[in-house]
Short mmCIF file of the C-alpha atoms (twelve columns), coordinates in Angstrom:
data_MODEL
# 
_entry.id   MODEL 
# 
loop_
_atom_site.group_PDB 
_atom_site.id 
_atom_site.type_symbol 
_atom_site.label_atom_id 
_atom_site.label_alt_id 
_atom_site.label_comp_id 
_atom_site.label_asym_id 
_atom_site.label_seq_id 
_atom_site.Cartn_x 
_atom_site.Cartn_y 
_atom_site.Cartn_z 
_atom_site.pdbx_PDB_model_num 
ATOM 1  C CA . MET A 1  -17.936 -13.955 -21.603 1 
ATOM 2  C CA . SER A 2  -15.727 -11.640 -19.336 1 
ATOM 3  C CA . GLN A 3  -14.470 -8.405  -20.519 1 
ATOM 4  C CA . PRO A 4  -10.336 -7.876  -20.033 1 
ATOM 5  C CA . SER A 5  -8.956  -6.521  -17.868 1 
ATOM 6  C CA . THR A 6  -6.688  -2.988  -17.386 1 
ATOM 7  C CA . ARG A 7  -4.820  -4.261  -14.558 1 
ATOM 8  C CA . PRO A 8  -2.158  -6.535  -16.620 1 
ATOM 9  C CA . THR A 9  -1.416  -3.430  -19.279 1 
ATOM 10 C CA . LEU A 10 -1.003  -0.850  -15.761 1 
ATOM 11 C CA . TYR A 11 1.476   -2.937  -14.464 1 
ATOM 12 C CA . LYS A 12 3.586   -3.921  -18.225 1 
ATOM 13 C CA . GLY A 13 7.212   -4.221  -18.194 1 
ATOM 14 C CA . TYR A 14 7.557   -3.783  -14.493 1 
ATOM 15 C CA . ARG A 15 10.346  -7.113  -12.661 1 
ATOM 16 C CA . PHE A 16 7.600   -8.075  -10.202 1 
ATOM 17 C CA . PRO A 17 4.103   -9.430  -10.782 1 
ATOM 18 C CA . PRO A 18 1.171   -6.948  -9.835  1 
ATOM 19 C CA . GLU A 19 0.665   -8.308  -6.550  1 
ATOM 20 C CA . ILE A 20 3.623   -7.822  -5.628  1 
ATOM 21 C CA . ILE A 21 3.639   -3.566  -6.078  1 
ATOM 22 C CA . SER A 22 0.221   -3.446  -5.393  1 
ATOM 23 C CA . ARG A 23 0.596   -4.797  -1.429  1 
ATOM 24 C CA . CYS A 24 4.717   -2.424  -1.373  1 
ATOM 25 C CA . VAL A 25 2.373   0.441   -2.390  1 
ATOM 26 C CA . TRP A 26 -0.830  -1.316  -0.157  1 
ATOM 27 C CA . LEU A 27 1.986   -1.100  3.083   1 
ATOM 28 C CA . TYR A 28 3.443   2.242   2.782   1 
ATOM 29 C CA . TYR A 29 0.028   3.993   2.061   1 
ATOM 30 C CA . ARG A 30 -1.999  2.096   4.758   1 
ATOM 31 C CA . PHE A 31 0.498   2.024   7.710   1 
ATOM 32 C CA . GLY A 32 3.064   5.164   6.596   1 
ATOM 33 C CA . VAL A 33 5.791   3.242   7.294   1 
ATOM 34 C CA . SER A 34 9.038   4.444   5.308   1 
ATOM 35 C CA . LEU A 35 10.134  2.535   2.253   1 
ATOM 36 C CA . ARG A 36 13.105  1.045   3.462   1 
ATOM 37 C CA . ASP A 37 10.719  -0.349  6.373   1 
ATOM 38 C CA . VAL A 38 8.605   -1.753  3.837   1 
ATOM 39 C CA . SER A 39 11.305  -3.737  2.003   1 
ATOM 40 C CA . GLU A 40 12.351  -4.949  4.857   1 
ATOM 41 C CA . LEU A 41 8.775   -6.267  5.779   1 
ATOM 42 C CA . MET A 42 8.946   -7.643  2.065   1 
ATOM 43 C CA . LEU A 43 12.261  -8.989  2.461   1 
ATOM 44 C CA . ALA A 44 11.113  -10.861 5.925   1 
ATOM 45 C CA . ARG A 45 8.457   -12.407 2.987   1 
ATOM 46 C CA . GLY A 46 11.291  -13.607 1.375   1 
ATOM 47 C CA . ILE A 47 10.884  -10.381 -1.359  1 
ATOM 48 C CA . GLU A 48 13.927  -8.897  -2.433  1 
ATOM 49 C CA . VAL A 49 13.065  -5.101  -3.659  1 
ATOM 50 C CA . SER A 50 14.883  -1.748  -3.062  1 
ATOM 51 C CA . HIS A 51 13.705  0.856   -1.343  1 
ATOM 52 C CA . GLU A 52 14.045  3.196   -4.743  1 
ATOM 53 C CA . ALA A 53 11.795  0.624   -6.785  1 
ATOM 54 C CA . ILE A 54 9.314   0.997   -4.798  1 
ATOM 55 C CA . ARG A 55 9.790   4.570   -3.896  1 
ATOM 56 C CA . LEU A 56 8.972   4.373   -8.049  1 
ATOM 57 C CA . TRP A 57 5.919   2.647   -7.449  1 
ATOM 58 C CA . THR A 58 3.710   4.735   -5.423  1 
ATOM 59 C CA . LEU A 59 4.558   7.751   -7.819  1 
ATOM 60 C CA . ARG A 60 3.164   5.885   -10.413 1 
ATOM 61 C CA . PHE A 61 0.352   3.753   -8.573  1 
ATOM 62 C CA . GLY A 62 -0.111  6.052   -5.382  1 
ATOM 63 C CA . THR A 63 -1.762  8.405   -6.121  1 
ATOM 64 C CA . GLU A 64 -4.874  5.598   -6.848  1 
ATOM 65 C CA . TYR A 65 -4.443  3.713   -4.125  1 
ATOM 66 C CA . ALA A 66 -4.714  6.387   -1.262  1 
ATOM 67 C CA . ARG A 67 -7.687  7.528   -3.150  1 
ATOM 68 C CA . ARG A 68 -8.764  3.803   -2.828  1 
ATOM 69 C CA . LEU A 69 -7.977  3.202   0.496   1 
ATOM 70 C CA . ARG A 70 -10.071 6.486   1.324   1 
ATOM 71 C CA . ARG A 71 -13.142 5.917   -0.561  1 
ATOM 72 C CA . THR A 72 -13.664 2.360   1.520   1 
ATOM 73 C CA . ARG A 73 -12.076 3.264   4.683   1 
ATOM 74 C CA . GLY A 74 -14.435 6.829   4.968   1 
ATOM 75 C CA . PRO A 75 -13.519 10.039  5.507   1 
ATOM 76 C CA . ALA A 76 -11.028 11.312  8.534   1 
ATOM 77 C CA . GLN A 77 -12.111 7.893   10.274  1 
ATOM 78 C CA . PHE A 78 -8.836  7.819   12.846  1 
ATOM 79 C CA . LEU A 79 -10.407 11.171  13.567  1 
ATOM 80 C CA . LYS A 80 -13.202 10.078  15.238  1 
ATOM 81 C CA . SER A 81 -13.533 10.321  19.403  1 
ATOM 82 C CA . ARG A 82 -13.144 7.282   21.140  1 
ATOM 83 C CA . PRO A 83 -13.353 6.745   25.085  1 
ATOM 84 C CA . THR A 84 -10.417 6.812   27.155  1 
ATOM 85 C CA . PRO A 85 -10.206 4.190   29.421  1 
ATOM 86 C CA . VAL A 86 -9.882  4.586   33.074  1 
ATOM 87 C CA . ARG A 87 -6.808  3.509   34.778  1 
ATOM 88 C CA . HIS A 88 -7.448  2.603   38.377  1 
ATOM 89 C CA . SER A 89 -3.922  1.838   40.539  1 
# 
């Protein structure tokens, strides 16, 4: 028998399902876009959510999501040097 997940209780009382909330918070932290941009991206998918709701979600769930992103991407991956392409005229 599987153990009960704590995820549903974490999102209990929110209007949107956990998948929507996690997608919005993920978009905000992963790509560094504004709250209004996240709202517009979700609207393009047919989900109308205000930037204020996303702001509240990022305050509530953001630190955990950001911690997980840093753990999966590794420390300062964006600072690694990449070869610069040479352009010929």
